[in-house]
N, C-alpha and C positions, 0 to 999 in steps of 0.2 A: 616254420613253426605253426602249431595248431591254432594259436591265437590269430596269426596273420590270415590263415585260411578262413577262420570264422569272421573276421572283420571284413574280408573281401566278400564273403557271402552276404553279410549284412548290407554292405555297400551296394551290391547288385540288387538285392531285394528293395532297398530304399530307392534306388534309381528307378526300378520298375514301377514301384508304387507312385513315385513322383510323376513319372510319365503317364501313368493311367489317370491320375488326378488331373493332369494338364489336359489330356485328351477329353476327359469328362467335362471339364469346365468350358473347353472350346465348343464342344457339341451343345452344351446347355446354352451358351451365349448365342450360338448360331440359331438355335431353335427359338429362343425368346426374341431374337432380333426380327 
């Protein structure tokens, strides 16, 4: 279904953004430490 493919794409994008934010927060905490 087209809806399923769209939801999958959104899930992948959300996971990518979450990973980028996690990496960013880790690097910031390491720099400040």
